[in-house]
C-alpha positions as CSV (number, residue, x, y, z in Angstrom):
1,M,4.4,-30.3,22.1
2,R,4.0,-30.7,18.4
3,V,1.6,-33.7,18.5
4,K,1.2,-34.0,14.7
5,L,5.0,-34.2,14.3
6,R,5.3,-36.9,17.0
7,R,2.4,-38.9,15.6
8,L,3.7,-38.8,12.1
9,R,7.2,-39.9,13.2
10,E,5.7,-42.8,15.2
11,A,3.4,-43.8,12.4
12,H,6.4,-44.2,10.1
13,G,8.1,-46.5,12.7
14,Y,10.8,-44.1,13.8
15,T,12.1,-43.4,17.3
16,Q,13.4,-40.0,18.0
17,Q,16.9,-41.4,17.7
18,T,16.4,-43.1,14.3
19,F,14.5,-40.2,12.9
20,S,17.0,-37.6,13.9
21,A,19.7,-39.7,12.3
22,A,17.6,-40.0,9.1
23,V,17.2,-36.2,8.8
24,G,20.8,-35.4,9.9
25,A,20.1,-33.8,13.3
26,S,21.2,-34.7,16.7
27,R,18.6,-36.5,18.8
28,T,18.7,-33.6,21.4
29,H,18.1,-31.0,18.7
30,Y,15.3,-33.0,17.1
31,T,13.7,-33.6,20.5
32,Q,13.7,-29.8,21.2
33,I,12.0,-29.3,17.8
34,E,9.4,-31.9,18.6
35,T,8.6,-30.5,22.0
36,G,8.3,-27.0,20.5
37,D,11.3,-25.6,22.4
38,K,13.2,-24.8,19.1
39,Q,12.2,-24.0,15.5
40,P,14.0,-26.0,12.8
41,S,15.9,-24.2,10.1
42,L,14.2,-24.2,6.7
43,K,16.6,-26.8,5.4
44,L,15.9,-29.2,8.3
45,A,12.2,-28.5,8.2
46,L,12.2,-29.6,4.5
47,R,14.2,-32.7,5.3
48,I,11.7,-33.6,8.1
49,K,8.7,-33.1,5.9
50,R,10.3,-35.2,3.1
51,A,11.2,-38.0,5.4
52,L,7.6,-38.1,6.6
53,N,6.1,-37.7,3.2
54,Y,4.2,-34.7,4.5
55,Y,3.5,-31.7,2.4
56,G,1.2,-29.6,4.5
57,D,2.2,-26.4,6.2
58,D,1.0,-27.3,9.7
59,I,3.4,-30.0,10.7
60,F,5.2,-27.7,13.1
61,D,2.1,-26.1,14.7
62,N,1.7,-26.6,18.4
63,T,-1.7,-28.1,18.3
64,M,-2.1,-28.8,22.0
65,P,-1.1,-26.5,24.9
66,V,1.6,-27.8,27.1
67,R,0.4,-28.6,30.7
68,K,2.8,-27.6,33.4
């Protein structure tokens, strides 16, 4: 899971549904990006970073291993 991405989204007051709409992606696709199952296109990655006012390069890093 991309913990940083989720925390930034929540800190800005977005749900997955409202955020995915704000960046022009389906909720399902955005959820897969946030969980680390998919990589965003460059265009979508830039829209996500702009919407969150985040300019670092590590927003899509999987910072914590997924427990199964």
